[in-house]
C-alpha positions in Angstrom: 0.1 0.0 -0.1 1.5 3.3 -0.7 1.8 5.6 2.2 0.4 9.5 1.6 1.6 11.3 4.6 -0.5 14.2 3.7 -3.5 11.7 4.9 -2.2 11.3 8.3 -4.2 14.8 10.0 -2.3 14.6 13.1 -1.0 18.0 13.2 -4.9 18.6 13.4 -5.3 16.5 16.4 -2.6 18.3 18.1 -4.0 21.6 17.9 -8.1 20.8 18.8 -6.6 19.2 22.0 -3.9 21.6 22.8 -1.3 18.8 23.3 2.6 19.2 24.0 5.3 16.7 23.2 5.9 14.8 19.8 4.2 12.2 17.9 6.3 9.9 15.6 4.8 7.1 13.3 6.8 4.5 11.7 5.6 2.0 8.7 7.7 -1.0 7.5 10.9 0.9 8.9 10.4 4.4 7.3 9.5 7.2 9.2 6.3 8.8 7.5 5.3 11.1 10.4 7.3 13.2 13.3 6.2 16.2 14.4 7.1 18.5 17.9 4.0 20.1 19.2 3.0 22.6 22.0 5.0 24.2 25.1 7.9 23.2 27.5 7.0 26.1 29.4 3.2 27.4 29.0 3.6 30.4 30.6 6.5 31.8 28.5 5.4 29.6 25.6 8.7 28.2 25.3 8.0 25.6 22.7 8.8 21.5 22.9 11.3 20.7 20.2 13.9 17.6 19.5 16.1 18.9 22.6 13.4 19.1 25.3 13.8 16.6 28.3 11.2 15.0 30.6 11.0 13.7 33.8 9.9 9.9 34.9 10.1 7.5 37.3 11.7 4.4 37.6 8.6 3.1 39.3 6.3 3.5 36.4 4.3 0.1 35.7 5.4 -0.1 32.3 9.3 0.1 33.5 8.7 -2.4 36.3 6.8 -5.0 34.3 9.9 -5.3 31.9 12.1 -5.5 34.8 10.2 -8.3 36.4 10.1 -9.8 32.8 13.9 -9.8 32.5 14.4 -11.5 36.2 12.0 -14.3 34.7 14.5 -14.4 31.8 17.3 -14.5 33.9 15.6 -17.4 36.0 15.7 -15.0 39.0 11.9 -15.2 39.4 9.1 -17.1 38.1 6.1 -14.9 37.3 3.8 -17.5 38.4 5.6 -17.5 42.1 3.6 -16.3 44.8 4.9 -12.8 46.5 5.3 -15.0 49.6 8.8 -15.7 48.4 10.4 -12.6 48.2 8.4 -10.5 50.9 7.4 -13.5 53.8 6.2 -10.7 56.0 3.0 -9.5 54.2 0.2 -11.5 55.5 -1.9 -12.2 52.2 1.7 -12.4 50.2 0.7 -16.7 49.7 -2.2 -15.7 47.6 -0.6 -13.3 45.3 1.1 -14.5 42.1 3.7 -11.9 40.5 2.0 -12.0 37.1 -1.1 -10.4 39.6 1.1 -7.8 41.1 2.0 -6.7 37.2 -1.8 -7.3 35.6 -3.6 -5.3 38.6 -5.1 -8.1 40.1 -3.7 -8.6 43.6 -6.2 -7.4 45.4 -4.0 -5.2 48.0 -5.5 -1.7 48.8 -3.9 0.7 47.1 -1.9 2.3 50.1 -2.4 6.3 48.6 -6.1 6.5 47.4 -6.8 4.1 50.6 -5.0 5.7 53.0 -3.2 8.9 52.4 -6.1 10.7 50.5 -8.7 10.0 53.3 -6.5 11.2 56.0 -5.4 14.6 54.0 -9.3 14.7 53.1 -10.1 15.3 57.0 -7.6 17.9 57.5 -8.6 21.2 58.1 -5.5 23.2 56.8 -6.1 21.1 53.4 -9.4 21.5 53.2 -9.3 25.4 53.1 -7.4 25.7 50.0 -9.1 26.5 47.2 -10.0 23.5 44.9 -7.0 24.2 42.3 -4.8 24.3 45.1 -6.0 21.3 47.1 -5.5 19.3 43.5 -1.8 20.4 43.0 -1.1 19.7 46.5 -2.5 16.3 46.2 -0.6 15.6 43.1 2.8 16.9 44.5 1.9 14.1 47.5 1.4 11.7 45.1 4.8 11.7 44.4 6.2 11.5 47.5 9.0 9.0 48.2 7.3 6.1 50.5 9.2 3.4 51.5 8.1 -0.2 51.5 8.4 -0.3 55.4 5.5 2.9 55.5 3.5 1.1 52.6 3.4 -1.8 54.7 2.4 0.1 57.4 -0.5 1.7 55.6 -1.9 -1.7 54.0 -0.3 -4.4 56.1 -2.9 -5.2 58.4 -5.7 -4.8 55.6 -8.2 -7.7 53.9 -7.4 -7.8 50.5 -9.8 -5.7 48.6 -10.7 -9.3 46.3 -9.0 -12.7 45.8 -6.1 -12.1 43.5 -7.1 -12.8 39.7 -10.8 -12.3 40.5 -10.8 -8.6 39.2 -8.1 -5.6 37.6 -8.2 -2.8 39.6 -7.8 0.6 37.4 -4.5 1.7 38.9 -3.0 0.8 42.5 0.1 2.6 43.9 0.9 -0.3 45.9 1.7 -3.1 43.0 4.6 -0.7 42.0 6.3 -0.6 45.6 5.7 -4.6 46.0 7.3 -4.5 42.0 10.0 -2.2 43.0 10.5 -3.9 46.9 10.7 -7.8 45.0 12.9 -6.3 42.1 15.6 -5.2 44.8 15.8 -8.1 46.7 16.2 -10.3 44.0 18.9 -8.2 42.5 20.3 -7.1 45.0 20.3 -4.0 43.6 18.8 -0.4 43.4 15.8 -0.1 41.2 17.0 2.6 38.8 20.4 1.3 38.6 19.2 -2.3 37.5 17.1 -0.3 35.0 19.9 1.7 33.5 22.2 -1.9 33.4 19.5 -3.7 31.8 17.5 -1.4 29.9 18.6 2.1 29.0 22.2 1.4 28.8 21.7 -1.8 26.3 19.3 0.5 24.0 22.1 3.0 24.2 19.8 5.3 25.6 22.6 8.1 25.8 20.3 10.9 26.5 18.4 9.1 29.4 20.3 10.4 32.9 19.7 10.3 36.5 18.2 13.6 37.9 15.3 15.4 38.1 16.4 18.8 36.2 14.0 18.2 32.9 13.7 21.6 30.6 10.1 20.9 30.7 7.4 21.9 33.0 4.4 19.1 34.4 1.0 20.2 33.7 -2.2 18.3 35.2 -5.5 18.9 34.1 -8.4 20.4 36.4 -12.0 18.8 35.9 -10.1 17.2 32.8 -10.2 20.7 30.8 -7.8 22.9 32.5 -4.1 22.7 32.6 -2.4 23.7 35.8 1.7 23.3 36.8 2.5 20.4 38.9 5.5 19.9 41.2 7.5 16.7 42.2 8.0 16.0 46.0 11.9 16.3 46.8 11.5 13.1 48.9 10.3 11.3 44.9 13.0 8.7 44.3 14.1 6.4 41.1 13.8 10.1 38.9 15.4 10.1 35.5 15.3 12.1 32.5 15.2 11.5 28.8 14.3 12.9 25.6 12.0 12.1 22.6 15.3 10.1 20.5 15.7 7.9 23.8 12.2 6.8 24.0 12.2 6.2 20.0 14.8 4.0 20.8 12.7 2.1 23.2 9.9 1.9 20.9 12.1 0.1 18.6 13.6 -2.2 20.6 9.7 -2.9 22.1 8.7 -3.8 18.0 11.6 -5.6 17.5 11.2 -7.7 20.1 14.7 -7.2 21.9 15.4 -7.0 25.7 13.6 -10.2 26.3 13.4 -14.1 24.6 10.8 -14.8 22.4 9.6 -17.2 25.1 8.9 -14.1 27.7 7.5 -11.9 25.2 4.9 -14.6 24.3 4.3 -14.4 27.7 4.0 -10.6 27.9 1.8 -10.3 24.6 -0.8 -13.1 26.0 -3.9 -10.8 26.8 -6.6 -12.1 29.0 -10.0 -11.1 28.8 -9.8 -6.8 30.0 -7.2 -7.2 27.0 -4.7 -7.0 29.6 -0.7 -8.5 29.1 2.1 -8.3 31.4 3.5 -4.7 30.4 1.1 -4.2 27.6 -2.4 -3.7 26.9 -4.4 -4.8 23.7 -6.2 -1.5 22.4 -8.5 -2.2 19.9 -6.4 -4.4 18.5 -2.9 -2.4 18.7 -0.5 -3.4 21.4 0.1 -0.8 23.7 2.6 -0.3 26.6 0.8 -0.4 30.1 1.0 3.1 32.2 4.3 4.7 31.8 3.6 8.3 33.3 4.4 10.6 35.9 2.3 13.1 37.0 1.8 14.8 33.4 4.6 13.5 31.6 3.4 10.2 29.7 5.1 7.9 26.9 2.8 5.6 24.9 4.4 3.5 23.0 2.3 1.5 20.3 3.0 -1.3 17.6 0.6 -3.7 15.6 3.0 -6.5 14.0 0.5 -7.2 11.5 0.6 -3.8 9.8 4.3 -3.8 10.4 3.5 -0.2 12.3 4.5 1.4 15.2 4.3 4.9 16.9 5.0 6.6 20.0 3.2 9.8 21.8 5.6 11.4 24.4 3.9 14.4 26.2 4.4 16.8 29.4 0.8 17.5 29.9 -2.1 15.5 31.0 -4.6 14.8 28.5 -7.8 17.2 28.5 -10.9 15.0 27.9 -14.2 15.8 26.6 -17.2 13.7 26.4 -18.5 13.6 23.1 -21.9 12.2 22.3 -21.9 9.9 25.3 -18.3 8.5 24.8 -14.9 9.9 26.7 -12.9 11.2 24.1 -8.8 12.6 24.4 -5.8 13.0 22.1 -4.3 9.6 22.4 -7.8 7.9 21.5 -8.2 10.5 18.4 -4.7 9.8 17.9 -4.8 6.0 17.4 -8.4 6.1 15.4 -6.3 8.4 13.4 -2.8 6.2 12.7 -4.6 2.2 13.2 -7.7 3.5 11.0 -5.6 4.8 8.1 -3.7 1.1 8.0 -6.6 -1.2 8.0 -8.0 -2.8 5.1 -9.7 -6.4 4.8 -7.0 -9.4 5.4 -7.7 -11.3 8.5 -11.4 -10.1 8.5 -13.8 -12.5 10.8 -17.0 -12.5 12.5 -17.5 -12.9 16.2 -20.1 -12.5 18.7 -20.2 -9.6 20.8 -18.0 -10.4 23.9 -16.3 -9.2 27.0 -12.6 -8.6 24.9 -14.5 -6.6 22.5 -17.3 -4.3 23.9 -15.6 -1.1 24.5 -13.9 -1.0 21.2 -16.8 -1.8 19.7 -19.1 0.7 21.6 -16.8 3.0 20.1 -17.3 2.6 16.6 -18.7 5.8 14.8 -20.7 6.4 12.0 -20.7 10.6 10.5 -23.4 12.9 10.8 -24.5 12.2 7.3 -25.7 8.4 8.3 -27.7 9.5 11.4 -30.7 9.2 9.5 -29.7 5.8 7.9 -28.3 3.5 10.6 -28.4 3.3 14.4 -25.2 4.3 15.8 -22.9 1.6 18.1 -24.5 2.2 21.2 -28.5 2.2 19.7 -26.9 -0.9 18.1 -25.9 -3.0 21.0 -29.4 -1.6 23.2 -31.5 -3.0 20.6 -29.9 -6.2 20.0 -29.9 -6.8 24.0 -33.3 -5.6 24.2 -34.5 -8.2 21.7 -32.0 -10.8 22.3 -34.5 -13.9 22.5 -34.5 -14.2 18.6 -31.6 -11.5 17.8 -28.0 -11.9 17.8 -25.4 -9.1 18.4 -22.3 -9.6 16.1 -18.9 -8.0 15.4 -16.8 -7.2 12.2 -13.2 -7.8 13.2 -10.1 -7.2 11.3 -7.5 -8.8 13.1 -8.3 -7.9 16.7 -9.9 -4.6 15.7 -13.4 -4.2 15.8 -14.9 -2.7 12.6 -18.4 -2.9 12.3 -21.7 -4.3 13.9 -24.3 -6.8 12.5 -27.6 -7.7 14.1 -29.4 -10.8 12.6 -33.1 -12.0 13.5 -33.3 -15.4 13.3 -36.4 -17.7 14.5 -36.7 -21.1 12.9 -40.0 -21.2 14.3 -41.3 -18.6 12.2 -39.2 -18.8 9.6 -37.7 -15.1 10.0 -34.7 -14.4 8.9 -33.6 -10.9 8.8 -30.5 -8.5 8.8 -31.6 -5.9 11.3 -28.7 -3.4 11.3 -25.5 -3.3 9.3 -23.1 -0.8 10.5 -19.8 -0.4 9.2 -17.5 2.4 11.3 -17.1 5.9 9.1 -13.5 5.1 9.2 -13.3 2.0 7.7 -16.4 2.1 4.6 -15.4 1.6 1.1 -13.1 -1.1 2.3 -15.0 -4.3 1.5 -15.9 -4.8 5.2 -19.5 -4.5 4.7 -19.6 -7.4 1.8 -17.6 -9.2 3.7 -20.2 -9.2 6.6 -22.8 -9.4 4.8 -21.7 -12.5 2.9 -21.0 -14.1 6.2 -24.4 -13.3 7.5 -26.0 -14.9 4.4 -23.9 -18.4 5.5 -25.3 -17.7 9.0 -28.7 -17.8 7.7 -28.2 -20.6 5.3 -27.1 -22.5 7.9 -30.2 -21.9 10.4 -32.0 -23.3 7.6 -33.5 -20.1 6.0 -34.8 -20.4 2.4 -34.8 -16.3 1.6 -34.1 -13.3 3.2 -34.8 -9.6 3.7 -33.3 -6.6 4.7 -34.6 -2.8 5.2 -32.9 0.0 3.6 -33.8 4.1 3.6 -34.6 4.7 -0.2 -32.1 7.5 0.0 -29.2 5.5 1.0 -27.7 4.7 -1.9 -24.5 3.3 -1.2 -26.2 0.8 1.2 -28.6 -0.3 -1.5 -25.8 -0.7 -3.9 -23.7 -2.7 -1.0 -26.8 -5.3 -0.7 -27.3 -5.6 -4.5 -23.9 -6.5 -4.6 -24.7 -10.0 -2.9 -27.6 -10.6 -4.7 -30.4 -8.6 -3.0 -33.1 -7.5 -5.3 -36.2 -4.7 -5.2 -38.9 -6.2 -3.2 -41.2 -3.4 -1.7 -40.8 0.1 -2.1 -42.4 2.7 0.7 -42.2 6.5 0.3 -39.1 6.7 2.3 -38.0 3.0 2.6 -37.4 -0.1 0.8 -37.4 -4.0 1.3 -35.1 -5.8 -0.4 -35.0 -9.4 -0.9 -32.6 -12.6 -1.5 -33.9 -16.0 -2.7 -31.2 -18.6 -1.0 
């Protein structure tokens, strides 16, 4: 496929969402997009550039996971080991495996939101601050360098929130503290020393240095839409600064499967029902690094081997959120949609039932405003299917692991009613053949149900849909003022 760089309209998205940092996109080893945007210092309007440095912590979930996976390769830990082997003094250590810590499934109470914040909330002086000042103070306190001993005092006598492996926390700082402690006890090294020796130095990340003197400010969002300058506590530990060039080196290493053995990479990229692996998530079919962030600074590494594609976004500001038509949107989500949709064409298309692994991405499928009068949107489609689930089934058109469309099929053998109730293809993937693939699959599905003929309704003014249905053999049967019914004899 010939790449037209001008069709990747990422610059428009950076302006739309007021983002600061850099994005680069690589396809088949060639850089097809790279651009710096926004401000290193919003107060003085100093721009982000190639020399900009960003502050991170070695305690980021992604780096901790990489370190644990490296130790697994070194035969120093087993991901199925219980925590008891390394931290025997913790009361529930015998129930929790290392992989539970990495996947956020440990059930250990979050010490910060479960202990620190409740005490702070009851602090009279803190409550006298205005809302913005309180938020900035709380963000700063979140970077305080609590020792493992202090954290154990916070949560050591607490019951587990749930049985390990039964659920997933969105985020738990306690899991990170436990991972760090295990790494340091096993290696007899400080966490950052281990990460430099086994991650940064082998990848020749020469611009990555210990310390906290980055030349970019950090910004956090207030009520999702206002950026405020944040500060790091003086006690914060394991800090380092890095550049976009070095983060790209990490991206390439991940994409090419370096650092770890093939066996360990396979473990890391095996995803559960929530699309969570070890240090990685599967986001709409694209692999993404798991929580590589520090306050407002964030690095997101993405790759899709099937499309021979990898890309990265590095920022010094939390992302602004906006609820659009009932769906929370933000720059990174728009960015993924822009890049991934450009490279998504029928190759390994399959039709599956709506399920736990695809429900969220399927819910976010979009139709254009021009199509509202012709077809239900994704949320309406899903609601309709569940309202009439007795004889309706909801299917998702998938390209690899990426939902591209929805289809609701009505099948009633007793009454011999077989009907294409809804067929929706996301606007980003239309005109590429997905609708025809889904339609043909539906025809075969109905044949297996014993159907002799099929019908489908379409708006009279939806010419493109009529052409699609007629391309697989449907013919006009009934014509109304606004719509028509098409029929296919099997």
